[in-house]
PQR file of N, CA, C, O and H, with PARSE charges and radii, in Angstrom:
ATOM      1  N   MET A   1      55.626 -60.473-211.926 -0.4000 1.5000
ATOM      2  CA  MET A   1      54.657 -60.989-212.691 -0.0000 2.0000
ATOM      3  C   MET A   1      53.859 -60.153-213.561  0.5500 1.7000
ATOM      4  O   MET A   1      53.205 -59.164-213.232 -0.5500 1.4000
ATOM      5  N   ARG A   2      54.046 -60.902-215.241 -0.4000 1.5000
ATOM      6  CA  ARG A   2      53.163 -59.938-215.627 -0.0000 2.0000
ATOM      7  C   ARG A   2      52.073 -61.086-216.601  0.5500 1.7000
ATOM      8  O   ARG A   2      52.450 -62.186-217.004 -0.5500 1.4000
ATOM      9  H   ARG A   2      54.577 -61.706-215.509  0.4000 1.0000
ATOM     10  N   ILE A   3      50.767 -60.532-216.814 -0.4000 1.5000
ATOM     11  CA  ILE A   3      49.753 -61.799-216.966 -0.0000 2.0000
ATOM     12  C   ILE A   3      49.550 -61.241-218.343  0.5500 1.7000
ATOM     13  O   ILE A   3      49.397 -60.035-218.542 -0.5500 1.4000
ATOM     14  H   ILE A   3      50.461 -59.638-216.487  0.4000 1.0000
ATOM     15  N   VAL A   4      49.554 -62.346-219.493 -0.4000 1.5000
ATOM     16  CA  VAL A   4      49.565 -62.628-220.896 -0.0000 2.0000
ATOM     17  C   VAL A   4      48.081 -63.701-221.113  0.5500 1.7000
ATOM     18  O   VAL A   4      47.841 -64.820-220.658 -0.5500 1.4000
ATOM     19  H   VAL A   4      49.678 -63.325-219.331  0.4000 1.0000
ATOM     20  N   VAL A   5      47.399 -62.926-221.870 -0.4000 1.5000
ATOM     21  CA  VAL A   5      46.076 -63.517-222.455 -0.0000 2.0000
ATOM     22  C   VAL A   5      46.275 -63.813-223.948  0.5500 1.7000
ATOM     23  O   VAL A   5      46.928 -63.060-224.670 -0.5500 1.4000
ATOM     24  H   VAL A   5      47.595 -62.017-222.239  0.4000 1.0000
ATOM     25  N   ASP A   6      45.734 -64.848-224.349 -0.4000 1.5000
ATOM     26  CA  ASP A   6      45.610 -65.288-225.746 -0.0000 2.0000
ATOM     27  C   ASP A   6      44.602 -65.454-226.275  0.5500 1.7000
ATOM     28  O   ASP A   6      44.066 -66.554-226.410 -0.5500 1.4000
ATOM     29  H   ASP A   6      45.203 -65.460-223.763  0.4000 1.0000
ATOM     30  N   LEU A   7      44.031 -64.063-226.790 -0.4000 1.5000
ATOM     31  CA  LEU A   7      42.436 -63.597-227.095 -0.0000 2.0000
ATOM     32  C   LEU A   7      41.966 -64.748-228.190  0.5500 1.7000
ATOM     33  O   LEU A   7      40.752 -64.746-228.396 -0.5500 1.4000
ATOM     34  H   LEU A   7      44.466 -63.170-226.681  0.4000 1.0000
ATOM     35  N   ASP A   8      42.580 -65.530-228.776 -0.4000 1.5000
ATOM     36  CA  ASP A   8      42.654 -66.250-230.085 -0.0000 2.0000
ATOM     37  C   ASP A   8      42.096 -67.720-228.897  0.5500 1.7000
ATOM     38  O   ASP A   8      41.013 -68.231-229.184 -0.5500 1.4000
ATOM     39  H   ASP A   8      43.566 -65.531-228.608  0.4000 1.0000
ATOM     40  N   LEU A   9      42.571 -68.074-228.132 -0.4000 1.5000
ATOM     41  CA  LEU A   9      41.962 -69.097-227.377 -0.0000 2.0000
ATOM     42  C   LEU A   9      41.263 -69.046-226.442  0.5500 1.7000
ATOM     43  O   LEU A   9      40.959 -70.093-225.871 -0.5500 1.4000
ATOM     44  H   LEU A   9      43.450 -67.660-227.899  0.4000 1.0000
ATOM     45  N   CYS A  10      40.800 -67.835-226.003 -0.4000 1.5000
ATOM     46  CA  CYS A  10      39.761 -67.337-224.846 -0.0000 2.0000
ATOM     47  C   CYS A  10      38.145 -67.236-225.497  0.5500 1.7000
ATOM     48  O   CYS A  10      37.695 -66.761-226.539 -0.5500 1.4000
ATOM     49  H   CYS A  10      41.048 -66.985-226.467  0.4000 1.0000
ATOM     50  N   GLN A  11      37.648 -67.807-224.539 -0.4000 1.5000
ATOM     51  CA  GLN A  11      36.077 -67.996-224.929 -0.0000 2.0000
ATOM     52  C   GLN A  11      34.870 -67.155-224.424  0.5500 1.7000
ATOM     53  O   GLN A  11      33.756 -66.876-224.868 -0.5500 1.4000
ATOM     54  H   GLN A  11      38.014 -68.193-223.692  0.4000 1.0000
ATOM     55  N   GLY A  12      35.671 -66.836-223.152 -0.4000 1.5000
ATOM     56  CA  GLY A  12      34.772 -65.740-222.289 -0.0000 2.0000
ATOM     57  C   GLY A  12      33.820 -66.932-221.005  0.5500 1.7000
ATOM     58  O   GLY A  12      32.716 -66.837-220.468 -0.5500 1.4000
ATOM     59  H   GLY A  12      36.576 -67.062-222.791  0.4000 1.0000
ATOM     60  N   HIS A  13      34.597 -67.665-220.954 -0.4000 1.5000
ATOM     61  CA  HIS A  13      33.901 -68.813-219.630 -0.0000 2.0000
ATOM     62  C   HIS A  13      33.726 -67.983-218.164  0.5500 1.7000
ATOM     63  O   HIS A  13      32.814 -68.159-217.356 -0.5500 1.4000
ATOM     64  H   HIS A  13      35.494 -67.742-221.390  0.4000 1.0000
ATOM     65  N   GLY A  14      34.814 -67.065-218.048 -0.4000 1.5000
ATOM     66  CA  GLY A  14      34.817 -66.204-216.646 -0.0000 2.0000
ATOM     67  C   GLY A  14      35.504 -66.981-215.780  0.5500 1.7000
ATOM     68  O   GLY A  14      35.702 -66.239-214.818 -0.5500 1.4000
ATOM     69  H   GLY A  14      35.555 -66.923-218.704  0.4000 1.0000
ATOM     70  N   VAL A  15      36.046 -68.170-215.521 -0.4000 1.5000
ATOM     71  CA  VAL A  15      36.765 -68.685-214.665 -0.0000 2.0000
ATOM     72  C   VAL A  15      37.421 -68.129-214.102  0.5500 1.7000
ATOM     73  O   VAL A  15      37.471 -68.458-212.917 -0.5500 1.4000
ATOM     74  H   VAL A  15      35.885 -68.772-216.302  0.4000 1.0000
ATOM     75  N   CYS A  16      37.984 -67.406-214.378 -0.4000 1.5000
ATOM     76  CA  CYS A  16      39.521 -66.154-214.513 -0.0000 2.0000
ATOM     77  C   CYS A  16      38.784 -65.004-213.333  0.5500 1.7000
ATOM     78  O   CYS A  16      39.223 -64.707-212.222 -0.5500 1.4000
ATOM     79  H   CYS A  16      37.943 -67.139-215.341  0.4000 1.0000
ATOM     80  N   GLN A  17      38.025 -64.703-213.748 -0.4000 1.5000
ATOM     81  CA  GLN A  17      37.120 -63.715-212.661 -0.0000 2.0000
ATOM     82  C   GLN A  17      36.720 -64.300-211.862  0.5500 1.7000
ATOM     83  O   GLN A  17      37.074 -63.669-210.866 -0.5500 1.4000
ATOM     84  H   GLN A  17      37.668 -64.944-214.650  0.4000 1.0000
ATOM     85  N   ASP A  18      36.195 -65.119-211.546 -0.4000 1.5000
ATOM     86  CA  ASP A  18      35.525 -65.873-210.445 -0.0000 2.0000
ATOM     87  C   ASP A  18      36.652 -66.481-209.596  0.5500 1.7000
ATOM     88  O   ASP A  18      36.368 -66.749-208.428 -0.5500 1.4000
ATOM     89  H   ASP A  18      35.908 -65.631-212.356  0.4000 1.0000
ATOM     90  N   GLU A  19      38.014 -66.757-210.079 -0.4000 1.5000
ATOM     91  CA  GLU A  19      39.185 -66.747-208.994 -0.0000 2.0000
ATOM     92  C   GLU A  19      39.702 -65.891-208.547  0.5500 1.7000
ATOM     93  O   GLU A  19      40.021 -65.853-207.358 -0.5500 1.4000
ATOM     94  H   GLU A  19      38.245 -66.540-211.028  0.4000 1.0000
ATOM     95  N   ALA A  20      40.049 -64.460-209.850 -0.4000 1.5000
ATOM     96  CA  ALA A  20      40.773 -63.678-209.195 -0.0000 2.0000
ATOM     97  C   ALA A  20      40.128 -62.257-210.092  0.5500 1.7000
ATOM     98  O   ALA A  20      40.621 -61.634-211.032 -0.5500 1.4000
ATOM     99  H   ALA A  20      39.790 -64.491-210.816  0.4000 1.0000
ATOM    100  N   PRO A  21      38.693 -62.056-209.274 -0.5600 1.5000
ATOM    101  CA  PRO A  21      38.251 -60.648-209.440  0.2800 2.0000
ATOM    102  C   PRO A  21      38.890 -59.322-209.583  0.5500 1.7000
ATOM    103  O   PRO A  21      38.471 -58.536-210.433 -0.5500 1.4000
ATOM    104  N   ALA A  22      39.729 -59.067-208.923 -0.4000 1.5000
ATOM    105  CA  ALA A  22      40.927 -57.894-209.287 -0.0000 2.0000
ATOM    106  C   ALA A  22      41.420 -57.656-209.927  0.5500 1.7000
ATOM    107  O   ALA A  22      41.922 -56.549-210.125 -0.5500 1.4000
ATOM    108  H   ALA A  22      40.070 -59.705-208.233  0.4000 1.0000
ATOM    109  N   VAL A  23      41.505 -58.739-210.630 -0.4000 1.5000
ATOM    110  CA  VAL A  23      42.830 -58.905-211.889 -0.0000 2.0000
ATOM    111  C   VAL A  23      42.035 -59.057-213.405  0.5500 1.7000
ATOM    112  O   VAL A  23      42.478 -58.498-214.408 -0.5500 1.4000
ATOM    113  H   VAL A  23      41.097 -59.638-210.469  0.4000 1.0000
ATOM    114  N   PHE A  24      40.973 -59.777-213.413 -0.4000 1.5000
ATOM    115  CA  PHE A  24      40.086 -59.860-214.625 -0.0000 2.0000
ATOM    116  C   PHE A  24      38.968 -60.011-214.760  0.5500 1.7000
ATOM    117  O   PHE A  24      38.430 -60.806-213.989 -0.5500 1.4000
ATOM    118  H   PHE A  24      40.613 -60.231-212.598  0.4000 1.0000
ATOM    119  N   THR A  25      38.422 -59.563-215.430 -0.4000 1.5000
ATOM    120  CA  THR A  25      36.695 -58.997-216.245 -0.0000 2.0000
ATOM    121  C   THR A  25      36.768 -60.005-217.626  0.5500 1.7000
ATOM    122  O   THR A  25      37.631 -60.219-218.478 -0.5500 1.4000
ATOM    123  H   THR A  25      38.859 -58.917-216.057  0.4000 1.0000
ATOM    124  N   VAL A  26      35.531 -60.451-217.400 -0.4000 1.5000
ATOM    125  CA  VAL A  26      34.666 -60.792-218.548 -0.0000 2.0000
ATOM    126  C   VAL A  26      33.208 -60.587-218.902  0.5500 1.7000
ATOM    127  O   VAL A  26      32.327 -61.415-218.668 -0.5500 1.4000
ATOM    128  H   VAL A  26      34.830 -60.277-216.708  0.4000 1.0000
ATOM    129  N   PRO A  27      33.051 -59.566-219.409 -0.5600 1.5000
ATOM    130  CA  PRO A  27      31.683 -59.063-219.971  0.2800 2.0000
ATOM    131  C   PRO A  27      30.963 -60.016-220.518  0.5500 1.7000
ATOM    132  O   PRO A  27      31.482 -61.022-221.000 -0.5500 1.4000
ATOM    133  N   LYS A  28      29.652 -59.791-220.499 -0.4000 1.5000
ATOM    134  CA  LYS A  28      28.514 -60.551-221.059 -0.0000 2.0000
ATOM    135  C   LYS A  28      29.374 -60.652-222.648  0.5500 1.7000
ATOM    136  O   LYS A  28      30.056 -59.843-223.275 -0.5500 1.4000
ATOM    137  H   LYS A  28      29.230 -58.973-220.107  0.4000 1.0000
ATOM    138  N   ARG A  29      28.925 -62.136-222.910 -0.4000 1.5000
ATOM    139  CA  ARG A  29      29.253 -62.379-224.342 -0.0000 2.0000
ATOM    140  C   ARG A  29      30.662 -61.357-224.826  0.5500 1.7000
ATOM    141  O   ARG A  29      30.816 -60.794-225.910 -0.5500 1.4000
ATOM    142  H   ARG A  29      28.371 -62.793-222.400  0.4000 1.0000
ATOM    143  N   GLY A  30      31.413 -61.351-223.855 -0.4000 1.5000
ATOM    144  CA  GLY A  30      32.584 -61.216-224.196 -0.0000 2.0000
ATOM    145  C   GLY A  30      33.986 -61.831-223.965  0.5500 1.7000
ATOM    146  O   GLY A  30      33.977 -62.953-223.458 -0.5500 1.4000
ATOM    147  H   GLY A  30      31.288 -61.809-222.974  0.4000 1.0000
ATOM    148  N   LEU A  31      35.155 -61.296-224.244 -0.4000 1.5000
ATOM    149  CA  LEU A  31      36.517 -62.291-224.083 -0.0000 2.0000
ATOM    150  C   LEU A  31      37.053 -61.554-222.700  0.5500 1.7000
ATOM    151  O   LEU A  31      36.607 -60.548-222.148 -0.5500 1.4000
ATOM    152  H   LEU A  31      35.162 -60.385-224.656  0.4000 1.0000
ATOM    153  N   VAL A  32      37.853 -62.164-222.438 -0.4000 1.5000
ATOM    154  CA  VAL A  32      38.857 -61.406-221.030 -0.0000 2.0000
ATOM    155  C   VAL A  32      39.333 -60.378-220.855  0.5500 1.7000
ATOM    156  O   VAL A  32      40.486 -60.389-221.286 -0.5500 1.4000
ATOM    157  H   VAL A  32      38.215 -62.981-222.886  0.4000 1.0000
ATOM    158  N   GLU A  33      39.040 -59.378-220.404 -0.4000 1.5000
ATOM    159  CA  GLU A  33      39.850 -58.491-220.190 -0.0000 2.0000
ATOM    160  C   GLU A  33      40.791 -58.358-219.264  0.5500 1.7000
ATOM    161  O   GLU A  33      40.265 -58.703-218.206 -0.5500 1.4000
ATOM    162  H   GLU A  33      38.103 -59.369-220.054  0.4000 1.0000
ATOM    163  N   ILE A  34      42.166 -57.969-219.032 -0.4000 1.5000
ATOM    164  CA  ILE A  34      42.868 -57.906-217.854 -0.0000 2.0000
ATOM    165  C   ILE A  34      42.665 -56.607-216.891  0.5500 1.7000
ATOM    166  O   ILE A  34      43.129 -55.599-217.425 -0.5500 1.4000
ATOM    167  H   ILE A  34      42.593 -57.689-219.891  0.4000 1.0000
ATOM    168  N   VAL A  35      42.205 -56.418-215.863 -0.4000 1.5000
ATOM    169  CA  VAL A  35      42.000 -55.014-215.363 -0.0000 2.0000
ATOM    170  C   VAL A  35      43.701 -54.680-214.594  0.5500 1.7000
ATOM    171  O   VAL A  35      44.057 -53.531-214.335 -0.5500 1.4000
ATOM    172  H   VAL A  35      41.828 -57.236-215.429  0.4000 1.0000
ATOM    173  N   ASP A  36      44.392 -55.644-214.382 -0.4000 1.5000
ATOM    174  CA  ASP A  36      45.753 -55.421-213.708 -0.0000 2.0000
ATOM    175  C   ASP A  36      46.418 -56.194-214.294  0.5500 1.7000
ATOM    176  O   ASP A  36      46.208 -57.381-214.042 -0.5500 1.4000
ATOM    177  H   ASP A  36      44.103 -56.578-214.593  0.4000 1.0000
ATOM    178  N   ALA A  37      47.648 -55.792-215.465 -0.4000 1.5000
ATOM    179  CA  ALA A  37      48.144 -56.707-215.811 -0.0000 2.0000
ATOM    180  C   ALA A  37      49.714 -57.016-215.120  0.5500 1.7000
ATOM    181  O   ALA A  37      50.313 -58.058-215.387 -0.5500 1.4000
ATOM    182  H   ALA A  37      47.819 -54.828-215.669  0.4000 1.0000
ATOM    183  N   THR A  38      50.126 -56.259-214.458 -0.4000 1.5000
ATOM    184  CA  THR A  38      51.053 -56.588-213.428 -0.0000 2.0000
ATOM    185  C   THR A  38      50.962 -56.743-211.757  0.5500 1.7000
ATOM    186  O   THR A  38      51.632 -56.082-210.964 -0.5500 1.4000
ATOM    187  H   THR A  38      49.639 -55.413-214.241  0.4000 1.0000
ATOM    188  N   PRO A  39      50.076 -57.665-211.446 -0.5600 1.5000
ATOM    189  CA  PRO A  39      49.017 -57.348-209.898  0.2800 2.0000
ATOM    190  C   PRO A  39      50.328 -58.036-209.023  0.5500 1.7000
ATOM    191  O   PRO A  39      51.154 -58.713-209.634 -0.5500 1.4000
ATOM    192  N   GLY A  40      50.440 -57.832-207.700 -0.4000 1.5000
ATOM    193  CA  GLY A  40      51.310 -57.511-206.702 -0.0000 2.0000
ATOM    194  C   GLY A  40      51.815 -59.104-206.359  0.5500 1.7000
ATOM    195  O   GLY A  40      51.492 -59.931-207.212 -0.5500 1.4000
ATOM    196  H   GLY A  40      49.769 -57.281-207.203  0.4000 1.0000
ATOM    197  N   ASP A  41      52.369 -59.464-205.508 -0.4000 1.5000
ATOM    198  CA  ASP A  41      52.550 -60.716-204.732 -0.0000 2.0000
ATOM    199  C   ASP A  41      51.114 -61.290-204.255  0.5500 1.7000
ATOM    200  O   ASP A  41      50.728 -62.447-204.425 -0.5500 1.4000
ATOM    201  H   ASP A  41      52.632 -58.793-204.815  0.4000 1.0000
ATOM    202  N   ALA A  42      50.401 -60.243-203.624 -0.4000 1.5000
ATOM    203  CA  ALA A  42      49.227 -60.727-202.748 -0.0000 2.0000
ATOM    204  C   ALA A  42      48.162 -61.299-203.895  0.5500 1.7000
ATOM    205  O   ALA A  42      47.551 -62.259-203.426 -0.5500 1.4000
ATOM    206  H   ALA A  42      50.714 -59.304-203.486  0.4000 1.0000
ATOM    207  N   GLU A  43      47.883 -61.083-204.847 -0.4000 1.5000
ATOM    208  CA  GLU A  43      47.464 -61.827-205.907 -0.0000 2.0000
ATOM    209  C   GLU A  43      47.908 -63.022-206.437  0.5500 1.7000
ATOM    210  O   GLU A  43      47.109 -63.783-206.983 -0.5500 1.4000
ATOM    211  H   GLU A  43      48.380 -60.303-205.227  0.4000 1.0000
ATOM    212  N   ARG A  44      48.642 -63.184-206.378 -0.4000 1.5000
ATOM    213  CA  ARG A  44      49.696 -64.108-207.122 -0.0000 2.0000
ATOM    214  C   ARG A  44      48.907 -65.398-207.214  0.5500 1.7000
ATOM    215  O   ARG A  44      48.656 -65.768-208.361 -0.5500 1.4000
ATOM    216  H   ARG A  44      49.291 -62.566-205.933  0.4000 1.0000
ATOM    217  N   ALA A  45      48.307 -66.430-205.840 -0.4000 1.5000
ATOM    218  CA  ALA A  45      47.829 -67.661-205.590 -0.0000 2.0000
ATOM    219  C   ALA A  45      46.364 -67.567-206.633  0.5500 1.7000
ATOM    220  O   ALA A  45      45.896 -68.298-207.507 -0.5500 1.4000
ATOM    221  H   ALA A  45      48.511 -66.130-204.909  0.4000 1.0000
ATOM    222  N   ALA A  46      45.923 -66.142-205.955 -0.4000 1.5000
ATOM    223  CA  ALA A  46      44.329 -66.523-207.124 -0.0000 2.0000
ATOM    224  C   ALA A  46      44.680 -66.375-208.895  0.5500 1.7000
ATOM    225  O   ALA A  46      43.976 -66.874-209.772 -0.5500 1.4000
ATOM    226  H   ALA A  46      46.303 -65.548-205.246  0.4000 1.0000
ATOM    227  N   VAL A  47      45.806 -65.652-209.101 -0.4000 1.5000
ATOM    228  CA  VAL A  47      45.881 -65.548-210.667 -0.0000 2.0000
ATOM    229  C   VAL A  47      46.596 -66.718-211.024  0.5500 1.7000
ATOM    230  O   VAL A  47      46.664 -67.054-212.206 -0.5500 1.4000
ATOM    231  H   VAL A  47      46.378 -65.247-208.388  0.4000 1.0000
ATOM    232  N   GLU A  48      47.258 -67.519-209.921 -0.4000 1.5000
ATOM    233  CA  GLU A  48      47.888 -69.015-210.328 -0.0000 2.0000
ATOM    234  C   GLU A  48      46.300 -69.987-210.443  0.5500 1.7000
ATOM    235  O   GLU A  48      46.207 -70.807-211.357 -0.5500 1.4000
ATOM    236  H   GLU A  48      47.203 -67.246-208.960  0.4000 1.0000
ATOM    237  N   ALA A  49      45.376 -69.839-209.665 -0.4000 1.5000
ATOM    238  CA  ALA A  49      44.187 -70.480-210.044 -0.0000 2.0000
ATOM    239  C   ALA A  49      43.489 -70.241-211.189  0.5500 1.7000
ATOM    240  O   ALA A  49      42.845 -70.942-211.969 -0.5500 1.4000
ATOM    241  H   ALA A  49      45.452 -69.173-208.924  0.4000 1.0000
ATOM    242  N   ALA A  50      43.875 -68.640-211.076 -0.4000 1.5000
ATOM    243  CA  ALA A  50      42.726 -68.254-212.751 -0.0000 2.0000
ATOM    244  C   ALA A  50      43.135 -69.343-214.017  0.5500 1.7000
ATOM    245  O   ALA A  50      42.450 -70.004-214.797 -0.5500 1.4000
ATOM    246  H   ALA A  50      44.398 -68.070-210.443  0.4000 1.0000
ATOM    247  N   ILE A  51      44.748 -69.165-213.789 -0.4000 1.5000
ATOM    248  CA  ILE A  51      45.781 -69.920-214.779 -0.0000 2.0000
ATOM    249  C   ILE A  51      45.444 -71.482-215.405  0.5500 1.7000
ATOM    250  O   ILE A  51      45.330 -71.939-216.543 -0.5500 1.4000
ATOM    251  H   ILE A  51      45.304 -68.628-213.156  0.4000 1.0000
ATOM    252  N   ARG A  52      45.335 -72.107-213.850 -0.4000 1.5000
ATOM    253  CA  ARG A  52      45.356 -73.464-214.087 -0.0000 2.0000
ATOM    254  C   ARG A  52      43.858 -73.718-214.402  0.5500 1.7000
ATOM    255  O   ARG A  52      43.512 -74.360-215.394 -0.5500 1.4000
ATOM    256  H   ARG A  52      45.427 -71.736-212.926  0.4000 1.0000
ATOM    257  N   TYR A  53      42.847 -73.102-213.370 -0.4000 1.5000
ATOM    258  CA  TYR A  53      41.269 -73.479-214.032 -0.0000 2.0000
ATOM    259  C   TYR A  53      40.351 -72.891-215.264  0.5500 1.7000
ATOM    260  O   TYR A  53      39.144 -72.976-215.494 -0.5500 1.4000
ATOM    261  H   TYR A  53      43.128 -72.581-212.564  0.4000 1.0000
ATOM    262  N   CYS A  54      41.499 -72.225-215.991 -0.4000 1.5000
ATOM    263  CA  CYS A  54      41.013 -71.841-217.745 -0.0000 2.0000
ATOM    264  C   CYS A  54      40.768 -73.112-218.559  0.5500 1.7000
ATOM    265  O   CYS A  54      41.639 -73.831-219.049 -0.5500 1.4000
ATOM    266  H   CYS A  54      42.479 -72.156-215.804  0.4000 1.0000
ATOM    267  N   PRO A  55      39.690 -73.246-218.614 -0.5600 1.5000
ATOM    268  CA  PRO A  55      39.529 -74.495-219.245  0.2800 2.0000
ATOM    269  C   PRO A  55      39.776 -74.264-220.994  0.5500 1.7000
ATOM    270  O   PRO A  55      39.223 -75.090-221.720 -0.5500 1.4000
ATOM    271  N   THR A  56      40.550 -73.219-221.613 -0.4000 1.5000
ATOM    272  CA  THR A  56      40.804 -73.068-222.711 -0.0000 2.0000
ATOM    273  C   THR A  56      42.257 -72.993-222.818  0.5500 1.7000
ATOM    274  O   THR A  56      42.815 -73.326-223.864 -0.5500 1.4000
ATOM    275  H   THR A  56      40.999 -72.549-221.023  0.4000 1.0000
ATOM    276  N   GLN A  57      43.163 -72.412-221.398 -0.4000 1.5000
ATOM    277  CA  GLN A  57      44.598 -72.588-220.963 -0.0000 2.0000
ATOM    278  C   GLN A  57      44.878 -71.362-221.988  0.5500 1.7000
ATOM    279  O   GLN A  57      45.719 -71.445-222.884 -0.5500 1.4000
ATOM    280  H   GLN A  57      42.710 -72.142-220.548  0.4000 1.0000
ATOM    281  N   ALA A  58      44.144 -70.308-221.773 -0.4000 1.5000
ATOM    282  CA  ALA A  58      44.431 -68.625-222.816 -0.0000 2.0000
ATOM    283  C   ALA A  58      45.041 -67.965-221.863  0.5500 1.7000
ATOM    284  O   ALA A  58      45.156 -66.781-222.179 -0.5500 1.4000
ATOM    285  H   ALA A  58      43.462 -70.241-221.045  0.4000 1.0000
ATOM    286  N   LEU A  59      45.562 -68.255-220.649 -0.4000 1.5000
ATOM    287  CA  LEU A  59      46.458 -66.933-219.651 -0.0000 2.0000
ATOM    288  C   LEU A  59      47.602 -68.087-219.296  0.5500 1.7000
ATOM    289  O   LEU A  59      47.644 -69.293-219.051 -0.5500 1.4000
ATOM    290  H   LEU A  59      45.468 -69.217-220.392  0.4000 1.0000
ATOM    291  N   SER A  60      48.537 -66.912-219.428 -0.4000 1.5000
ATOM    292  CA  SER A  60      49.935 -67.378-218.377 -0.0000 2.0000
ATOM    293  C   SER A  60      50.606 -66.161-217.744  0.5500 1.7000
ATOM    294  O   SER A  60      50.113 -65.033-217.714 -0.5500 1.4000
ATOM    295  H   SER A  60      48.503 -65.933-219.628  0.4000 1.0000
ATOM    296  N   ILE A  61      51.667 -66.485-217.293 -0.4000 1.5000
ATOM    297  CA  ILE A  61      52.361 -65.994-216.670 -0.0000 2.0000
ATOM    298  C   ILE A  61      53.514 -65.372-217.163  0.5500 1.7000
ATOM    299  O   ILE A  61      54.236 -66.163-217.770 -0.5500 1.4000
ATOM    300  H   ILE A  61      52.068 -67.401-217.317  0.4000 1.0000
ATOM    301  N   ALA A  62      53.981 -64.088-217.103 -0.4000 1.5000
ATOM    302  CA  ALA A  62      55.621 -64.174-217.499 -0.0000 2.0000
ATOM    303  C   ALA A  62      56.210 -63.337-216.287  0.5500 1.7000
ATOM    304  O   ALA A  62      55.627 -62.336-215.871 -0.5500 1.4000
ATOM    305  H   ALA A  62      53.395 -63.446-216.610  0.4000 1.0000
ATOM    306  N   GLU A  63      57.365 -63.790-215.759 -0.4000 1.5000
ATOM    307  CA  GLU A  63      57.821 -63.332-215.158 -0.0000 2.0000
ATOM    308  C   GLU A  63      58.897 -61.887-216.112  0.5500 1.7000
ATOM    309  O   GLU A  63      58.986 -61.678-217.321 -0.5500 1.4000
ATOM    310  H   GLU A  63      57.839 -64.603-216.097  0.4000 1.0000
ATOM    311  N   GLU A  64      59.536 -61.166-214.959 -0.4000 1.5000
ATOM    312  CA  GLU A  64      60.356 -60.096-215.534 -0.0000 2.0000
ATOM    313  C   GLU A  64      61.326 -60.631-216.631  0.5500 1.7000
ATOM    314  O   GLU A  64      61.766 -61.680-216.163 -0.5500 1.4000
ATOM    315  H   GLU A  64      59.464 -61.335-213.976  0.4000 1.0000
ATOM    316  N   GLY A  65      61.719 -60.485-217.511 -0.4000 1.5000
ATOM    317  CA  GLY A  65      62.979 -60.983-218.502 -0.0000 2.0000
ATOM    318  C   GLY A  65      62.282 -62.129-218.770  0.5500 1.7000
ATOM    319  O   GLY A  65      63.007 -62.682-219.596 -0.5500 1.4000
ATOM    320  H   GLY A  65      61.361 -59.632-217.892  0.4000 1.0000
ATOM    321  N   GLU A  66      61.416 -62.773-218.608 -0.4000 1.5000
ATOM    322  CA  GLU A  66      61.176 -64.583-219.368 -0.0000 2.0000
ATOM    323  C   GLU A  66      60.191 -64.217-220.356  0.5500 1.7000
ATOM    324  O   GLU A  66      59.883 -63.033-220.488 -0.5500 1.4000
ATOM    325  H   GLU A  66      60.827 -62.323-217.937  0.4000 1.0000
ATOM    326  N   SER A  67      59.749 -64.981-220.953 -0.4000 1.5000
ATOM    327  CA  SER A  67      58.421 -65.588-222.020 -0.0000 2.0000
ATOM    328  C   SER A  67      57.238 -66.081-221.042  0.5500 1.7000
ATOM    329  O   SER A  67      57.436 -66.475-219.893 -0.5500 1.4000
ATOM    330  H   SER A  67      59.999 -65.943-220.845  0.4000 1.0000
ATOM    331  N   ALA A  68      56.348 -66.023-221.485 -0.4000 1.5000
ATOM    332  CA  ALA A  68      55.098 -66.253-220.831 -0.0000 2.0000
ATOM    333  C   ALA A  68      55.444 -68.240-220.585  0.5500 1.7000
ATOM    334  O   ALA A  68      55.894 -69.161-221.266 -0.5500 1.4000
ATOM    335  H   ALA A  68      56.187 -65.703-222.418  0.4000 1.0000
ATOM    336  N   VAL A  69      54.955 -68.062-219.355 -0.4000 1.5000
ATOM    337  CA  VAL A  69      55.062 -69.375-218.775 -0.0000 2.0000
ATOM    338  C   VAL A  69      53.367 -70.267-218.860  0.5500 1.7000
ATOM    339  O   VAL A  69      52.718 -70.028-217.842 -0.5500 1.4000
ATOM    340  H   VAL A  69      54.589 -67.313-218.803  0.4000 1.0000
ATOM    341  N   LYS A  70      52.797 -70.979-219.636 -0.4000 1.5000
ATOM    342  CA  LYS A  70      51.749 -71.754-219.548 -0.0000 2.0000
ATOM    343  C   LYS A  70      51.547 -72.727-218.288  0.5500 1.7000
ATOM    344  O   LYS A  70      52.200 -73.711-217.941 -0.5500 1.4000
ATOM    345  H   LYS A  70      53.325 -71.173-220.463  0.4000 1.0000
ATOM    346  N   GLY A  71      50.451 -72.134-217.738 -0.4000 1.5000
ATOM    347  CA  GLY A  71      50.017 -72.853-216.142 -0.0000 2.0000
ATOM    348  C   GLY A  71      51.127 -73.059-215.409  0.5500 1.7000
ATOM    349  O   GLY A  71      52.281 -72.729-215.682 -0.5500 1.4000
ATOM    350  H   GLY A  71      49.920 -71.335-218.020  0.4000 1.0000
ATOM    351  N   THR A  72      50.631 -73.737-214.272 -0.4000 1.5000
ATOM    352  CA  THR A  72      51.628 -73.482-213.306 -0.0000 2.0000
ATOM    353  C   THR A  72      51.538 -74.846-212.409  0.5500 1.7000
ATOM    354  O   THR A  72      50.445 -75.334-212.123 -0.5500 1.4000
ATOM    355  H   THR A  72      49.694 -74.005-214.050  0.4000 1.0000
ATOM    356  N   ASP A  73      52.855 -75.459-211.962 -0.4000 1.5000
ATOM    357  CA  ASP A  73      52.893 -77.006-211.230 -0.0000 2.0000
ATOM    358  C   ASP A  73      52.435 -76.454-209.605  0.5500 1.7000
ATOM    359  O   ASP A  73      52.329 -77.265-208.685 -0.5500 1.4000
ATOM    360  H   ASP A  73      53.743 -75.064-212.194  0.4000 1.0000
TER
END
């Protein structure tokens, strides 16, 4: 899995950092920074929660060989 961020949508709420701190960081008055753009399966649930709860839907997952997929079911 590869994480994709749309910085035009990100408003720096920090929900992603709360859900997956090993993968995302949000500096004060800043936008999300991806610490690990290709996390392992151990982080998948946390990353999916970060994507699901992002208030601006700025995050998505792209599986190898696929385009970015917004949100998860």
